[in-house]
N, C-alpha and C positions, 0 to 999 in steps of 0.2 A: 560484645555478645547477644544470642540469640535475645529474640526478646518471647517473653513466658508470655501467654496467651491464657492461660491457665487462671481464671475467676477474671479475669480482665472484660469490663464491658467497655466490647467494640461497635462502634457505627458502620454501617455499610450501608452506603450511599447510591440506589439505585436497584431498580431489579435486574430482568435481563440475561445476557450472555454471559457477564461477566458479574454480576452482582450476586445471581442464585448462588453460584461456584462457593464465591466466594462466602459468601452466607454457611454454607452447609462446611465450609473445611472452617473453617473458624470454631463453628457450633461443634465440630467434632475436636479439637484442639482444648477445648474449655473454655473458651470463651464465652460472656452472657453477649449476646445478638441483638442489636437492634436494628431492623430495616429500615431506612425510611424513602419515601419515594413517591415525586411528583405525580406519577399518573394515577387513576383510583379506576383503569377500565378491565374487560372480561380474563384479557390475558395475566396483567399483575394481581387479579384476585383468586385467579388458580396457581399461582405463581405463592402467593404468599398464604395461602391454605396449606402447600405443600410446606412452606419451611414452618409453619407456625405447629405442624405435625411434629417438626421434628422438638419444639419448643422454642423455638425464633418468633423472636417479639416483633411484627411488620406495621407499621404507618402509613397506610395508603393516603396521598395527594397532600402530605403535607414535608416537602424537603428542604424547607428554611430553616426550621428547627433544631437546633442542636439536644438532642436527648440526654437530660441530667446525667451526669457521672460519666461520661462518656473520654474512654482515656488513650483512644486513637480511634481515625476513621480510616476505611478503604474505599476508596469511590469506584463506581463507573466510571471509565475515560472520558465520557462525553460532557460529561459534567462542568460547567464551566470556574474558572479559579474565580469569580466575580459574585460569583453565588452567598447567599445570607447562611447558609448553613458553614463554609468555610470561615467568612469573615468573623463568624460566633467564635469558631476553632480556634483561629489564630488570637484570639482577644484573649481564650482561655488556657494557652499555649500546647494545645491539644495538636498534633502531627497528624496530617492527611497522605496516606499513601493510597498509588491507584494500586490495583489486582496485578501489574506488572511486576511492582515493586513489592508486595506478598509475595509472589511467588518465588522471587530472587534472593529473599529472606528466608523461605520454606527450603531450598538447594537443601540437599544431604541431611536433611532434619532427621531423617531414619537411618541414619546411621552407612547409609550408601554413599559413595562418591559422586561429589555433582557435577551430574555433563555441565563442562562448558556452553556459552551461547553463542554462536553465529551470528551477525545483528547484523538488521537491515531496516533501512528508513528512506525517504524517499518522499520529495509531491509524488511521483508517477512512478511504477514498476516495481513496487516492494511485493505484490503476490506472487507475479511471475519470477524474479529472482531470488523468491526462498523458496518456489516452487521449484524452480531450478538447481538449487544449492542442495535442498536434498537428495534429487534425484543424483546431484553428482556424489554426495555422498552413500549413500545406499550402496553406489556402485562401486566402491572404495571398500564394502565388504562395511562400514560403520552400522551400529544399531542409532536411529535419527529418527528424527520429525519435523515436518517444517506446524510450528504453532505462535501464538501470539493473534495479532489482529487479522490473522491468515480465518479465524473463526473455528480452531482446534487451541482450546484451552489451555495456558500456560500452568494454569495452576493444577489441572487434570497432569501434565506429564513429570509436573515436579512431585506430585503426591499419590499418583499414580502406583498400579504394582509394576510396571514396563519398566525395565532399567535402557537408558538412553546414554551411546558415547557422548553424543553430542549433539546439540537443538539449532534446530534451522529457525532462526527468529524473527517477524515482522513487526515493528512497532510502529504506531504512529505519534506524531507527535503530540496527539493528548495523551497518550499512556507515555512518552516520556515526560513529560511535564511532572505527572506524580511518580517518577519511578530514580527520585533523588540517590538512590545506593547501585542499582545496573554497574556491573564493571566488567562490559564482555568479553570476550578471549582476541577476536576481531570484529569489525563492526564496519557500516560501509552508508554513508549519504547520495544515493543515489544522482539526486538534481535536488536543486532547490525553486520554485516558482510562488508566487501568490496564491494561495489556497487557505483554507480557513482564518482567514482575518478575522470575521466577526468573533472567533472565538478566542483568537492570540492575543487579537487588539492592535496587533501591526507585526507588517514583515521582521522585523528585528526580533520580536519575539517570538516570534513564526519559528525563523533560522536558529535563535538561540536553543528549543527546544528540540530542534532535531538535534542538532550538534551534542544537548547531552548523552547521542550513543556514543559518543568516541571517548567520553570521559574514564580513564583508568583502562583503558586499553590496555593487552599486552603485548600482542606480538602483531597486527598492523591494522591501521586506519588508510581504506580505502576509498579514493575520492576522484572525482570527475573530474578527469584533466579539459574538459571541454565547460565545463560549467565550474568558474572559479570561485564562488562562493562557496561550495563545499571543498577545495582547498583550505580558505581563508576557515573554515571550523575545523580542521586538522591542524590548523598552527595556534589554533586559542585552545585545544582539549589539554587537560593536561592528563598526560598517559605516564605509563608505566615504564623504566627505566629501558631503554631497548627496542618498544617500542617505533616501529618503519611507519611511515607515508608511502603508500601504496598508490598510483595513478592507475585507471584505465582511459583507454581513448580509441578511437574509431580509426585512427591513424599510424602510423608506424609507432610504435613504441619507443621511447628514451629508456636508460637502465631506472633500476625499476618502480615501470610499467607492464600494463597487461595491453594488447592493439592488434592491428591486424596488418600484418603481408602478404600481398599475393596470395587474398581470400582462405588466409589461414589466421586463428588467432593463437597469439603468440604470448609467453613470458620471460620478459627481461629482469621481472623482479627478484625470483624467488628458484634461482639459476646459480651454481656457482662463475664467479667472475662475470658478472651481468653487464659490465661492460664493455664486453665481448661476446658472450652467449647468450642465445636465445632457444627459448623448449617449445616447440610446436605442441600445441593442446589438442585443438580441435581444427575442422573445416567449417567456414561460412553455411555450407550448404547442412550441416551436422545441429543447424540451428533453426529452429520451426515457429512462427515464420522469423526467413531471416530477413527481416525488416532491418533498419539502423538501430533503432530503439532498442528494438530485441536484442542485436549482437551487443549492444552495450548494455544490456541486463546481463549476457550469458558471460561478458567479462569480468562483472563485479560478483557472482556467483563462484567462477572458477575462481577470481584471487581469494575469496573468503575461505574458498576450500583449499588453497595454495596452501595459505598461512597457517590452515592445521593442518599441512602436510599432507595433503591428497597426491596419488597421481600424474600425469598429465593422460595418461588411459582413461583413469577412472573420469577425469572431465569429456574427455572427450565418449565414453560409454554412459554418461550421466546426461551430458547436453544431447545425445543421440534418443535415448530412452526417453525425455521429460515431452509430453503431451500437453500446449498449454490451455489454460481453463476456456471457455466458451465464452463469447462477446470479447474477445482480446484478436483484433486483428484477426478474426477468423473468415478462411474462405467461405460462403456459403454457396455457392452455383455458379456456371457460367450457363449465361442464355443471351442467345444471339450474339456469341462472339464478347459479351459485355461482362467482365465480371462483377459479382454483388460481393461484399468486403460489409462483416459487421465490428467493429471496436466501439460500440455501444456503451464498454466501462468508459471510454473516452468523456470525462465527466467536468473538467476542465480542460481550458485553450492550450498549459502546456501538454496536454495527453493528446490533445487532438494535433497537435504541432506536429509532433514526433508520427502521427497515425498517416497525417496528411506529406510528410516526407516519405513516404514511404511507396508513392505511387503516381502514375503521371500518364496520361489524362484523367479528370477526377470529373464527378460528378456530385457535389457534395452535399449531405441530407446532416441539419445542422440544427443545430436550437433545443428548446428546454428551460430549465430557470439558471439563468447566468449567474448565480450567488454572488453580485458585485460586480462580477468579471465585464471586462473591458474586449474589444474583438479588434481596436485597430493592427496591431502588428501580428497578429493571427492571421488577420487576410491578407497583410503587406505582403509575407512571407510566401502565405501558397497561392497568390495570385494565375501568380504564371503556368501554374499548375491545374485551374480551374478550367474544366469544360460549362459548367454549370452548378447551381444549387439549387435547393431545393430546401424551404427552410418554413419548421412544424418549432410550435410550442409558445409560450407562453411571452418568453423574453425574445424572439425570432426577432422583433426592429430591429436590437440592438448590433446583432449581426449583417441584416439588411441594409443599414445606414454605414456598418465599416466597409461594406462591399461597393457598395455606392460612391463612396470617397475614394478607396484604394482600387477598386477592379469595375469601374462603370462597364467595362466592356463586357462583364460574364452576365448570361441570361440569370433571371432569378427568378423561381416560382415561390411565392410567398402563399402559406396554406393558411387561410385562418379561419383553422378550427383546433381543439386542442382536445376530441374525444379520440382516442383508441384508434377508431377506423382512418385519422388522420395516416399512418404508419402505408396502407394500403394505397391512397392517395398518393401520398411523397412517393411509395417504390415505382406506380406506374407514370408521374413525371419527370421521376430521376432517368426513367429508360426513353423515355422521348427523347431528354437532350441527349444520352448518352450514343457513341458511334461504337461500333466495332473496333475492338483495343483498349476502351476506357477500360475505369473502374469506377464500379458506384457505391460510394462509401461513404457508411454509417458512423459519425465520428464525431457527435454532438458538440461537444462543447460548452455541456448544461450538463447541469442535474434533469431527472428523467420525472420528478412527481407530481409535475406538474399535469403530465397523463397516466403516468403508469408510477405501479408498486416501486419499481427498480431498475435500475439499468439491466437487470435481466428481462424483464417482460419487457421493456422497450425493446432489444435484441433478437426476442422471439418472435417480437409482433414483424419486427422485418424479415426475418429468415422464412416465416410464414408468410408474406405477400411475394418476397423471393420466389418463394416455390408455386405461388398461383401463376405469378409472369410464364414459368415452364410449363404448366403442367397440360 
C-alpha cells in the first residue's frame, strides 16, 4: 500500500542536496516536516530560512535527538547508520528511509505510469556508465535522464512535470543502504574494491549494500566477469523469476555475456541462439576515451540498454555521442612530445589502478588524503609502467614507502608542501622526468581535501599548470 503522508510527522535528517528537496516534497504531500541538521553554518542557515518560510520546522546544530512524535525518518545518504538518531529510531520502531527510497515509493503517485529504473553502482565508473547509458537510451529515441548520485535529484525526476520512459540511475552504497524497497528493471555492479569502510564498518557490509541493487531485478543482473565478487552478489540476490545473469568482459564473450572481439564490442546475451550468434554493437574507437576501464563501462551500459530492448545501432550511436565529464582520464595537452592526462577523479586506489593500466610509460603524479588506503598492490601492478613519480599531499609518504618497497628503481620527487601552488611545481618536476612519448598522468589515488576544495579544483590546477608549460 502507498504510504500516506498527510498529517504524518516526518523527520528529515540533513539539509544539502538531498535533504532540502525531500523536505519540500514531503511538505507538499501534507506531512508535518521537521529537519534536523548537525551543522549550523551560513549555508545551513540560508537553507533553513527557505524551508521555514514554507512552514517546515528546522533544528540546526542537533542531528542526534529524535523529534517527539516522529513516524518516519528520511535521511541524507551520507548519515552513518550508527548515529544516535537512528539508534533512537530503531528503539522507537520508527522506519528510516533514504531519499532514494522516498523517490521509489513516490513513483507513479500522480497517476502516470512509473518509469522503470536501470540502476548502476560500483566502486568506480558509476557516473561515466550512467551517462553513457543515458546517451544510448536517448539515441534509441527514449525519454530519459541520468539521475541519482550523479547530482540530478531522483525526487525531482519522479515528482516533476517531465515524463520519462526509463531512468538511468546512479546509486552509491550509502543510498542503497537506505533503500530497502528498491526493485530495478535491471542493474549492474561495475566492480568492488575497499572504499568507504569507515562508513560501512567492513568490506562485507560495503559489498552487501552494493548488492542490494540486484534485489528484485526483473530482466537482467549485469556483472563484471573480471571481478568475481560482483558475480557472487548476483548469485546471492533474490530476483524475479526469469531474470538473467549477464556478464561483461574485455575478452571474447561467452554465451550470456558482452565482450570485445578484434576491436568490436559484441553482444552474446541479448541475441537469438546465443550459443552460436553474436551481435556487433560498436567499435572500441567509438568509446571516448578507449581506455580499458572505459570500455568496461561502455559494455556495462550496453548490457543494461540491451536488457531494456535497445537496438545495436542505438548503442553505437549513443556511445559515439557521449562526451566524458572533466577530470576523468581527460587529455589536457601534448607538450614537447609528452601527453598530459587529468584523472583527478581517481580518488582511490582502484580507480588509479585502472587509469595507470591505460598508459605506458608514465610519470605519475599522486597523493592527497589516503582515507585509510594502502598502496602496495597498486604500486606492484604499475611498477613496470612508471618512468617516475611526483608525490604531493598529506599522505604522500604512504605512496613513497610503497614505491621504495616495490619499485625502488623508479625516481621519486617528494614535494614537501600542501599549498595549492604545489601542483605547478609537481607538473614541472614531471616534465623534467618525462621523455617524448611518455604520459604525465594525474591519478592521485587519494582524496583532494587536504589541498583543494574537491577533485575538480585539483584537476583544474593540473590543467592550468600544463597550459603554463606550453605557453
